N, CA, C and O of each residue as an XYZ file, in Angstrom:
312
protein
N     129.009    -67.406    -44.891
C     128.639    -66.733    -46.105
C     127.243    -67.168    -46.512
O     126.870    -68.326    -46.322
N     126.489    -66.267    -47.058
C     125.190    -66.581    -47.596
C     125.159    -66.136    -49.050
O     125.553    -65.018    -49.381
N     124.687    -67.023    -49.907
C     124.622    -66.713    -51.331
C     123.174    -66.554    -51.735
O     122.335    -67.390    -51.401
N     122.875    -65.481    -52.455
C     121.539    -65.266    -52.981
C     121.625    -65.360    -54.495
O     121.985    -64.386    -55.156
N     121.303    -66.507    -55.045
C     121.341    -66.725    -56.483
C     119.939    -67.077    -56.959
O     119.258    -67.888    -56.332
N     119.501    -66.475    -58.061
C     118.194    -66.834    -58.591
C     118.131    -68.332    -58.849
O     119.043    -68.900    -59.450
N     117.071    -68.967    -58.402
C     116.893    -70.386    -58.629
C     117.583    -71.268    -57.591
O     117.344    -72.475    -57.561
N     118.425    -70.697    -56.745
C     119.091    -71.462    -55.698
C     118.505    -71.093    -54.342
O     117.956    -70.007    -54.157
N     118.632    -72.002    -53.419
C     118.242    -71.705    -52.044
C     119.321    -70.844    -51.408
O     120.465    -70.848    -51.863
N     118.970    -70.107    -50.362
C     119.997    -69.408    -49.600
C     120.841    -70.452    -48.906
O     120.318    -71.299    -48.182
N     122.141    -70.396    -49.121
C     123.039    -71.428    -48.602
C     124.104    -70.770    -47.739
O     124.668    -69.737    -48.100
N     124.366    -71.380    -46.603
C     125.415    -70.893    -45.716
C     126.512    -71.925    -45.662
O     126.239    -73.118    -45.531
N     127.751    -71.482    -45.760
C     128.889    -72.390    -45.680
C     129.975    -71.766    -44.808
O     130.058    -70.543    -44.693
N     130.799    -72.601    -44.202
C     131.867    -72.122    -43.339
C     133.145    -71.846    -44.106
O     134.132    -71.415    -43.511
N     133.156    -72.087    -45.442
C     134.354    -71.913    -46.232
C     134.747    -70.449    -46.302
O     133.913    -69.586    -46.575
N     136.014    -70.173    -46.056
C     136.538    -68.809    -46.154
C     137.642    -68.773    -47.196
O     138.501    -69.654    -47.226
N     137.623    -67.776    -48.037
C     138.668    -67.633    -49.037
C     140.000    -67.347    -48.362
O     140.041    -66.726    -47.300
N     141.109    -67.805    -48.986
C     142.424    -67.521    -48.413
C     142.724    -66.027    -48.438
O     142.157    -65.287    -49.243
N     143.605    -65.593    -47.567
C     144.041    -64.201    -47.529
C     144.795    -63.875    -48.814
O     145.566    -64.699    -49.304
N     144.582    -62.695    -49.357
C     145.253    -62.270    -50.583
C     146.711    -61.937    -50.297
O     147.020    -61.217    -49.347
N     147.608    -62.470    -51.133
C     149.027    -62.147    -51.113
C     149.453    -61.914    -52.569
O     149.233    -62.777    -53.418
N     150.058    -60.760    -52.865
C     150.399    -60.464    -54.264
C     151.411    -61.425    -54.892
O     151.502    -61.494    -56.118
N     152.166    -62.162    -54.091
C     153.168    -63.086    -54.622
C     152.637    -64.513    -54.730
O     153.413    -65.442    -54.954
N     151.337    -64.698    -54.577
C     150.732    -66.034    -54.620
C     149.557    -66.077    -55.577
O     148.857    -65.088    -55.793
N     149.369    -67.250    -56.137
C     148.250    -67.491    -57.042
C     147.319    -68.500    -56.377
O     147.773    -69.540    -55.901
N     146.040    -68.207    -56.341
C     145.075    -69.074    -55.693
C     144.255    -69.796    -56.771
O     143.621    -69.157    -57.611
N     144.275    -71.132    -56.737
C     143.486    -71.947    -57.661
C     142.233    -72.402    -56.927
O     142.296    -72.840    -55.779
N     141.113    -72.293    -57.595
C     139.838    -72.739    -57.002
C     139.196    -73.721    -57.961
O     139.000    -73.421    -59.138
N     138.865    -74.915    -57.440
C     138.122    -75.896    -58.211
C     136.706    -75.964    -57.649
O     136.511    -76.024    -56.435
N     135.738    -75.953    -58.530
C     134.328    -75.980    -58.129
C     133.599    -76.962    -59.038
O     133.583    -76.785    -60.256
N     133.001    -77.986    -58.459
C     132.291    -78.979    -59.259
C     131.866    -80.150    -58.397
O     131.911    -80.080    -57.169
N     131.449    -81.235    -59.051
C     131.071    -82.387    -58.245
C     132.341    -83.024    -57.676
O     133.444    -82.796    -58.172
N     132.161    -83.818    -56.636
C     133.310    -84.347    -55.887
C     134.296    -85.100    -56.789
O     135.504    -84.879    -56.706
N     133.790    -85.977    -57.637
C     134.655    -86.783    -58.504
C     135.456    -85.901    -59.465
O     136.634    -86.166    -59.708
N     134.839    -84.870    -60.004
C     135.539    -83.970    -60.940
C     136.636    -83.175    -60.225
O     137.724    -82.991    -60.770
N     136.355    -82.711    -59.028
C     137.353    -81.955    -58.265
C     138.550    -82.857    -57.949
O     139.693    -82.440    -58.132
N     138.310    -84.064    -57.486
C     139.378    -85.002    -57.173
C     140.181    -85.341    -58.433
O     141.410    -85.378    -58.390
N     139.503    -85.584    -59.540
C     140.189    -85.905    -60.805
C     141.082    -84.759    -61.247
O     142.206    -85.003    -61.686
N     140.628    -83.529    -61.149
C     141.436    -82.370    -61.539
C     142.683    -82.246    -60.648
O     143.776    -81.963    -61.138
N     142.509    -82.458    -59.351
C     143.640    -82.409    -58.425
C     144.662    -83.502    -58.787
O     145.864    -83.241    -58.836
N     144.180    -84.709    -59.035
C     145.071    -85.820    -59.386
C     145.817    -85.553    -60.690
O     147.004    -85.861    -60.791
N     145.144    -84.987    -61.684
C     145.806    -84.682    -62.951
C     146.898    -83.635    -62.797
O     147.959    -83.745    -63.412
N     146.640    -82.616    -61.974
C     147.671    -81.598    -61.754
C     148.904    -82.191    -61.058
O     150.033    -81.763    -61.300
N     148.666    -83.179    -60.193
C     149.789    -83.854    -59.549
C     150.574    -84.680    -60.569
O     151.804    -84.662    -60.556
N     149.888    -85.394    -61.442
C     150.552    -86.198    -62.473
C     151.382    -85.294    -63.388
O     152.474    -85.672    -63.812
N     150.872    -84.120    -63.684
C     151.598    -83.161    -64.525
C     152.727    -82.444    -63.773
O     153.446    -81.625    -64.345
N     152.866    -82.763    -62.497
C     153.882    -82.177    -61.618
C     153.705    -80.675    -61.434
O     154.669    -79.946    -61.200
N     152.462    -80.226    -61.545
C     152.156    -78.812    -61.287
C     152.112    -78.539    -59.799
O     152.520    -77.472    -59.343
N     151.612    -79.513    -59.037
C     151.507    -79.344    -57.591
C     151.374    -80.719    -56.943
O     151.133    -81.720    -57.618
N     151.533    -80.746    -55.639
C     151.319    -81.981    -54.907
C     149.865    -82.033    -54.442
O     149.239    -81.006    -54.176
N     149.356    -83.239    -54.354
C     147.961    -83.434    -53.934
C     147.686    -82.810    -52.588
O     146.616    -82.242    -52.370
N     148.656    -82.909    -51.668
C     148.446    -82.403    -50.311
C     148.387    -80.877    -50.254
O     148.039    -80.316    -49.215
N     148.721    -80.199    -51.349
C     148.634    -78.735    -51.375
C     147.184    -78.245    -51.406
O     146.911    -77.094    -51.065
N     146.263    -79.107    -51.812
C     144.852    -78.759    -51.939
C     144.110    -78.945    -50.633
O     144.400    -79.869    -49.874
N     143.162    -78.077    -50.372
C     142.231    -78.248    -49.266
C     141.304    -79.408    -49.633
O     140.828    -79.488    -50.766
N     141.049    -80.306    -48.678
C     140.103    -81.413    -48.922
C     138.775    -80.809    -49.412
O     138.275    -79.861    -48.806
N     138.197    -81.346    -50.505
C     136.954    -80.772    -51.034
C     135.871    -80.620    -49.956
O     135.616    -81.527    -49.163
N     135.252    -79.446    -49.962
C     134.238    -79.084    -48.972
C     132.921    -78.857    -49.713
O     132.910    -78.184    -50.743
N     131.810    -79.404    -49.212
C     130.512    -79.142    -49.868
C     130.179    -77.656    -49.790
O     130.379    -77.016    -48.758
N     129.662    -77.110    -50.905
C     129.284    -75.697    -50.933
C     127.907    -75.479    -50.336
O     127.555    -74.354    -49.980
N     127.127    -76.538    -50.223
C     125.756    -76.395    -49.761
C     124.772    -76.478    -50.910
O     123.575    -76.678    -50.699
N     125.274    -76.325    -52.131
C     124.422    -76.530    -53.307
C     124.480    -78.005    -53.677
O     125.492    -78.662    -53.432
N     123.450    -78.516    -54.243
C     123.273    -79.944    -54.516
C     124.468    -80.550    -55.265
O     124.666    -80.275    -56.449
N     125.263    -81.376    -54.570
C     126.358    -82.117    -55.195
C     127.595    -81.322    -55.540
O     128.495    -81.851    -56.193
N     127.674    -80.072    -55.128
C     128.795    -79.207    -55.502
C     129.821    -79.129    -54.379
O     129.475    -79.022    -53.203
N     131.102    -79.187    -54.776
C     132.214    -79.106    -53.831
C     133.201    -78.044    -54.297
O     133.240    -77.680    -55.473
N     134.004    -77.550    -53.344
C     135.032    -76.561    -53.649
C     136.336    -77.003    -52.986
O     136.330    -77.551    -51.884
N     137.455    -76.755    -53.675
C     138.768    -77.003    -53.125
C     139.671    -75.848    -53.573
O     139.504    -75.303    -54.664
N     140.622    -75.487    -52.717
C     141.497    -74.348    -52.994
C     142.938    -74.773    -52.806
O     143.253    -75.584    -51.936
N     143.817    -74.210    -53.642
C     145.249    -74.425    -53.504
C     145.934    -73.093    -53.766
O     145.632    -72.418    -54.750
N     146.844    -72.718    -52.899
C     147.603    -71.489    -53.079
C     149.034    -71.858    -53.441
O     149.646    -72.728    -52.821
N     149.549    -71.186    -54.449
C     150.904    -71.467    -54.932
C     151.688    -70.169    -55.028
O     151.190    -69.167    -55.541
N     152.909    -70.196    -54.533
C     153.777    -69.031    -54.595
C     154.222    -68.838    -56.062
O     154.593    -69.787    -56.752
N     154.170    -67.600    -56.494
C     154.587    -67.257    -57.860
C     156.102    -67.034    -57.848
O     156.616    -66.230    -57.071
N     156.804    -67.757    -58.720
C     158.251    -67.565    -58.794
C     158.558    -66.699    -60.013
O     158.046    -66.949    -61.104
N     159.392    -65.684    -59.823
C     159.720    -64.812    -60.945
C     160.466    -65.564    -62.034
O     161.330    -66.393    -61.746
N     160.135    -65.275    -63.277
C     160.856    -65.872    -64.403
C     161.786    -64.827    -64.996
O     161.457    -63.642    -65.060
N     162.927    -65.276    -65.419
C     163.910    -64.330    -65.974
C     164.223    -64.684    -67.390
O     165.028    -64.009    -68.032
């Protein structure tokens, strides 16, 4: 992927978004490494998800920025 953003350099990354599935919700965290890890850890403490459900943070190519993704199956509520 190549991103053309005003003020940013053209950046190429190997990260690919997950395939779309209507019964799943995809969470994306974008920020510095420590913030991404902290958010993942907090969601685990809240029992929203397990830490291992997240993709290990990957550098986006922009200065100090990382991305991590987690896909969760949506369960119907009655």
